[in-house]
C-alpha positions in Angstrom: 174.8 22.7 117.9 175.2 22.8 113.8 177.9 25.3 112.8 176.2 27.5 110.0 178.2 29.6 107.7 176.7 32.4 105.8 178.6 33.3 102.8 177.5 36.1 100.1 177.3 39.9 99.8 176.5 42.1 102.6 174.9 45.4 101.9 174.0 48.4 103.8 170.4 49.2 103.8 169.2 52.6 104.9 165.5 53.6 105.2 164.8 57.3 105.0 161.2 57.9 106.5 159.2 61.0 106.3 155.8 62.4 105.5 154.5 63.7 102.5 151.9 66.7 102.5 152.7 68.3 99.0 154.1 67.9 95.5 157.3 69.4 94.1 156.4 72.6 92.3 158.7 71.9 89.4 157.8 68.1 88.9 155.0 65.8 89.6 157.0 64.3 92.5 156.1 64.0 96.2 157.9 65.9 98.6 159.3 63.7 101.5 159.8 65.7 104.7 162.4 63.5 106.5 161.4 62.3 110.1 163.9 59.7 110.6 166.5 57.5 109.2 167.4 53.6 110.0 170.5 51.9 108.8 170.7 47.9 109.2 172.9 45.3 107.7 171.5 43.7 104.6 172.0 41.1 102.1 174.0 38.1 103.6 174.7 40.1 106.8 170.9 40.3 107.4 170.3 36.4 106.7 173.2 35.9 109.4 171.5 38.1 111.9 168.3 36.1 111.4 170.1 33.0 112.1 171.8 34.5 115.2 168.6 35.7 116.7 167.1 32.1 116.2 169.9 30.9 118.5 172.0 29.3 115.6 175.8 29.2 115.9 176.6 31.2 112.9 179.5 33.0 111.3 179.4 35.2 108.2 181.9 35.2 105.4 181.7 38.5 103.2 183.6 41.5 101.9 183.8 44.9 103.2 185.4 48.1 102.0 187.8 50.0 104.0 186.0 53.4 104.1 183.3 55.1 106.1 180.4 53.2 104.5 182.1 49.6 105.0 182.8 50.7 108.8 179.1 51.6 109.3 178.3 48.6 108.0 180.6 46.6 110.1 179.3 48.4 113.2 175.8 47.0 112.4 176.7 43.4 111.8 175.4 41.2 114.5 177.6 38.0 114.3 181.2 37.0 114.1 182.6 37.3 110.7 185.7 36.8 108.4 185.8 39.6 105.8 187.9 40.1 102.4 188.1 43.4 100.7 185.7 45.1 98.0 186.3 48.5 96.7 182.8 49.8 97.5 180.0 48.4 99.8 176.6 48.3 97.9 174.2 50.7 99.7 170.5 50.6 99.2 168.4 53.7 100.3 164.5 53.5 100.4 162.6 56.6 100.7 159.4 55.6 102.8 156.3 57.2 103.9 153.6 55.6 106.0 155.1 52.2 105.6 155.3 52.4 101.7 158.3 53.0 99.5 158.2 55.7 97.4 161.8 55.2 95.8 165.1 53.4 96.2 168.5 54.9 95.5 171.2 52.3 94.8 175.0 53.4 95.0 178.5 51.5 95.5 179.3 48.0 94.6 182.2 48.9 92.1 183.2 46.8 89.2 186.0 44.9 90.6 185.1 41.7 92.3 185.4 41.1 95.9 188.7 39.4 97.1 188.3 36.1 98.6 191.0 35.2 101.2 192.5 32.0 102.6 190.9 32.9 106.0 187.4 33.2 104.3 187.9 29.8 102.5 189.1 28.0 105.7 185.7 29.3 107.7 183.6 28.1 104.9 185.4 24.7 104.8 184.9 24.2 108.6 181.2 24.6 108.5 178.7 21.9 109.0 176.1 23.7 106.8 176.4 26.6 104.4 173.9 29.4 103.2 175.0 31.0 100.0 173.3 34.2 100.2 173.8 35.8 96.6 173.2 39.3 95.9 174.6 39.6 92.5 177.7 41.4 93.7 180.4 38.8 92.5 181.6 37.1 95.7 180.1 33.7 94.8 181.5 33.9 91.3 185.2 33.1 92.8 186.4 29.8 91.6 188.2 28.9 94.9 185.3 29.7 96.9 183.0 27.6 94.4 185.3 24.6 94.8 185.1 24.6 98.4 181.4 24.9 98.3 180.9 21.6 96.2 182.1 19.7 99.2 179.7 20.9 102.1 175.8 20.8 102.5 174.6 24.0 100.9 171.6 26.0 100.6 171.8 28.5 97.9 169.7 31.5 97.6 170.3 32.9 94.0 170.2 36.3 92.4 169.5 37.2 88.6 172.8 38.9 88.5 174.8 36.1 90.0 176.1 32.8 88.9 174.2 29.5 89.0 174.6 27.3 92.1 177.3 25.0 92.4 176.6 21.3 91.5 174.9 19.2 94.1 173.4 21.7 96.6 170.8 20.4 98.9 168.2 23.0 98.2 168.1 26.1 95.8 165.4 28.7 96.6 164.8 31.2 93.5 161.7 33.3 93.9 159.6 33.0 90.8 161.1 36.1 89.1 164.4 34.4 89.6 163.5 31.1 88.4 162.0 32.6 85.5 165.1 34.5 84.5 167.4 31.4 85.0 165.1 28.9 83.2 163.5 31.0 80.3 159.8 29.7 81.4 157.4 31.5 83.4 155.7 28.4 84.5 156.7 27.5 88.1 156.4 23.5 87.7 158.4 23.8 84.5 161.1 26.3 85.8 161.6 24.2 88.9 162.0 21.1 86.8 164.5 22.6 84.3 166.6 24.3 87.2 166.9 21.0 88.9 168.3 19.3 86.0 170.5 22.4 84.9 172.0 23.1 88.5 172.2 19.2 89.3 170.6 20.1 92.5 169.0 17.9 95.0 166.1 20.0 95.3 164.7 23.4 93.9 162.0 25.4 95.6 160.4 28.3 93.7 158.9 30.8 96.4 155.9 32.7 95.2 155.0 35.2 97.8 151.2 34.8 99.1 151.0 31.9 96.6 153.2 29.8 98.7 156.2 27.7 97.4 156.6 24.9 94.8 159.2 22.2 95.8 160.8 20.0 93.2 162.9 17.0 94.2 162.8 15.0 91.1 159.4 13.4 91.4 156.0 15.2 91.5 156.6 18.7 92.6 154.9 19.6 96.1 152.8 22.8 96.5 153.3 24.4 100.0 150.6 26.9 100.8 151.2 30.2 102.5 149.3 31.6 105.6 147.3 34.7 104.7 149.0 37.6 106.5 149.1 41.3 105.9 152.2 42.6 104.2 153.3 45.9 104.8 156.8 45.5 103.9 158.1 42.5 101.8 161.6 43.2 102.3 163.8 40.4 103.7 161.1 37.6 103.4 163.3 35.7 101.1 166.3 35.7 103.6 163.8 34.5 106.3 162.6 31.8 104.0 166.4 30.7 103.0 167.5 30.8 106.7 164.9 28.5 108.0 165.1 26.1 105.3 169.0 25.9 105.9 168.5 25.4 109.5 166.0 22.8 109.2 167.8 20.7 106.7 171.0 21.2 108.6 168.9 19.5 111.4 168.1 16.4 109.6 164.6 17.6 108.2 163.3 16.2 105.1 163.0 19.0 102.3 159.3 19.2 102.3 159.2 19.6 105.9 162.1 22.2 105.6 160.1 24.1 103.2 157.0 24.0 105.0 158.7 25.4 108.1 160.2 28.1 105.9 157.1 29.3 104.6 155.5 29.6 107.8 158.6 31.4 109.2 158.6 33.8 106.3 154.8 34.7 106.8 155.4 35.1 110.5 158.2 37.4 109.8 156.1 39.6 107.5 153.1 39.7 109.8 155.5 41.2 112.7 156.5 43.8 110.2 159.5 42.5 108.3 162.7 44.3 108.4 161.3 46.9 110.5 160.8 44.9 113.2 164.4 43.9 113.4 166.0 47.2 114.0 169.1 47.2 116.1 168.1 47.2 119.9 169.0 50.3 122.0 171.4 49.5 124.9 169.1 47.9 127.5 170.2 50.7 130.0 168.9 53.3 127.6 165.4 51.7 127.5 165.3 51.1 131.2 166.2 54.9 132.0 163.7 55.8 129.2 160.8 53.9 130.6 161.0 55.5 133.9 161.3 59.0 132.5 165.0 59.5 133.2 167.5 61.4 131.1 169.8 59.8 128.7 173.5 61.3 128.3 175.9 60.3 125.5 179.2 61.4 124.6 181.8 60.5 122.0 185.3 60.2 120.9 188.2 57.8 120.3 189.2 57.5 123.8 192.3 55.7 122.7 194.9 56.1 125.5 192.6 56.8 128.7 194.0 59.7 130.7 192.6 61.8 133.7 191.1 64.4 131.1 188.6 61.6 129.9 187.9 60.5 133.4 187.1 63.7 134.6 185.0 64.5 131.4 183.1 61.3 131.5 182.3 61.9 135.3 181.1 65.1 134.5 178.8 63.9 131.5 177.4 61.2 133.8 176.3 63.8 136.4 174.1 65.5 133.9 171.5 62.6 133.8 170.7 59.1 134.7 172.9 57.0 132.4 175.8 57.8 130.1 176.3 56.0 126.7 179.8 56.3 125.1 179.7 56.5 121.4 183.3 55.1 120.6 185.0 55.5 117.2 186.0 52.1 115.6 189.6 51.2 114.6 189.4 52.2 111.2 187.5 55.5 112.0 190.4 56.4 114.5 193.1 55.8 111.7 191.3 57.9 109.2 191.0 60.7 111.9 194.4 60.3 113.7 196.5 58.6 111.0 198.7 55.3 110.8 199.9 54.0 114.3 196.4 54.7 115.8 194.5 53.8 117.8 197.3 52.5 120.1 194.7 50.4 121.8 192.3 48.3 119.7 188.5 48.6 119.8 187.8 45.6 122.1 190.3 46.9 124.6 188.9 50.4 124.5 185.3 49.2 125.0 186.5 47.2 127.8 188.3 49.9 129.7 185.4 52.3 129.2 182.8 50.0 130.5 185.0 49.3 133.5 184.4 52.9 134.5 181.9 53.8 137.2 180.5 56.7 135.2 179.9 54.7 132.0 176.8 52.8 131.7 177.3 51.5 128.1 179.3 52.0 124.8 178.2 52.1 121.0 180.8 51.6 118.5 180.3 53.5 115.3 182.3 53.3 112.0 181.8 56.9 110.5 184.1 59.7 111.3 181.4 61.5 112.9 178.7 60.2 115.3 175.5 61.5 113.6 174.0 58.2 112.7 174.4 56.7 116.2 173.0 59.6 117.5 170.0 59.4 115.4 169.6 55.8 116.8 170.1 56.6 120.6 168.3 60.1 120.4 170.0 61.2 123.7 168.5 64.0 125.8 172.0 65.4 126.4 175.0 65.4 124.3 178.3 66.2 125.7 181.6 67.2 124.6 184.7 68.0 126.2 187.2 70.6 125.2 187.6 74.0 123.5 184.2 74.2 121.7 181.0 76.2 122.0 177.9 74.1 121.7 176.7 76.2 118.8 179.6 75.2 116.6 179.6 71.4 117.1 178.0 69.8 114.0 176.3 67.3 116.2 174.2 70.2 117.8 171.9 70.5 115.0 171.3 66.8 115.0 170.5 66.4 118.6 168.0 69.6 118.4 166.0 67.4 116.1 164.3 65.6 118.9 164.6 68.4 121.5 167.7 67.2 122.9 170.6 69.7 124.1 174.3 69.9 123.6 176.7 70.6 126.6 180.3 71.3 126.6 182.2 70.4 129.9 185.7 71.8 131.0 188.6 70.8 129.0 191.7 69.7 131.0 194.8 71.2 129.4 197.9 68.9 129.5 195.8 65.6 129.2 195.5 64.3 125.6 196.4 61.3 124.1 198.4 63.1 121.4 200.3 65.0 123.9 201.0 61.9 125.9 202.3 60.0 122.8 204.5 62.9 121.7 206.4 63.0 125.2 207.0 59.3 125.0 208.3 59.8 121.2 
């Protein structure tokens, strides 16, 4: 199997969905009554997820921040990855109603360029084929990385705020607006020809949405028509095109065949609802319980050094329904909450131990300090906490009430806590 590496800028994409029935009284603006929120890994991370779902052996090389936003993004990434550092992960938030975007709010990204590590370069250099997924955030400007990319077969998906592709790429995939910005001409044929020469690429394809694509390999340009499909949300179609083209070229296809398959794949992606059809699936146990009308229970915490208090609380939680999902704080989240030196046991070990318990049906890791976002995705019927709390004072209680769920507190077992255990051993 071909080893594909996707290298580029990873983003956090958030869709806030709601209904609009009135206009703001102090401005001619619609009022969005929020119904739901969905987050997903975007940019290069979205492209890598598409490749993985196609059954490709794929690794993501990108840069993440070591804050709550970066951890949230990390928890949504579906593929193995090697990550450098960036001060701030870009977040794109769309406000949507009835399948239409009303506005988009962008934040983050910072001004300092991402830091590229030797490990990142090693992974890229070991690839059979690379998809460079540029979202204009600076990663693909790194000179060491660009030097490595000149020695590997590459499909380059450019961005107007990003650099030109490295010399010799197998295929560059600008959309029409990007081709115009890079070439200075609005004519697709002329733009493709100019970019082919300027970039010293083997081939350039200009994608044009419902008008299909125009492929230029140095001779007469080839027009590839697109199937007619209803388009509710075009987000992600360019990534779908670039991934398919890269995978087909990597398997030995000719450029015209790879582009034709990429056009078809992008059209099929849009016909299936685009990125909305790619939402991270719920744990299979939750789906099965919901289908038969059962009760889904969830609880959360660090569960660092598992002790009898944990075991008793989890057993009590499981007894309240038909399955129990543990929402587990990631390693960086634990460190922010508990300080340096924690967790004692890493994320993978904590997941393994929890899943081995008879009371636990599944584990979902989250990167934020509190589990509101993962609860929005799971929508448990019962949310359980153990300790000296009252349900009314838990911040998660209001979240769970939105879909008619309830919050329950189970008994706290004094003398059993990770902090107390560690202090006795100090």
